[in-house]
C-alpha positions, 0 to 999 in steps of 0.5 A: 461523552453524552448518550446521544453522541454515543448513540450517533456513533453507534448508528454510524458504525452499524450503517458501515458494517451493515453495508453489503459492499464489504461482504460482496467480494468476501474472502477474495476481497479481504485477501486483496485488501490485505495485499494492498495494505501491505504494499503501497496503499494504506487501506484499513483491513479492520473494517472489512474483517469486522464486517465479514466476521459479523456477517458470519464468515468462518474465522479461519478463512478470514485469518488465512486470507489476512495472513496470506495477503499480508505475507505476499504483500511483504514479499512483494515490497521486499522484492521491489526494494531489493531488485528495484534498481534492476527494474528501473534499468530495464524500464530505462528510467535510470538512463533518462535521468543520468543524461541531464546530470552529466550535462549539468556537471560538464557545464559546472566544470566549465564555469569553475575557475582553474586554480593554478598553484 
């Protein structure tokens, strides 16, 4: 890798890490980022963590925000997976999807010939 290419990557990384948008929300933004990263959206927490640590944030607060966000996101995922069918029954989506299946089954039964033995 050439020196110029290395310096270009280094300057781009410095621009990203020096961006104040990352540090604007601070620890709460890091908590929300790790919560969303542990649930549905694959958001990288490394960039925000690096920006906060370079900005002088306390390492223990950063660690606590990452751990609690990830644990709560994991619990949320588990509860969605474990009780998701109950949630869909309450919303009514399951009842809406069962009706066309029953109709198709009845149509299919009428089309199939009866085998007489």
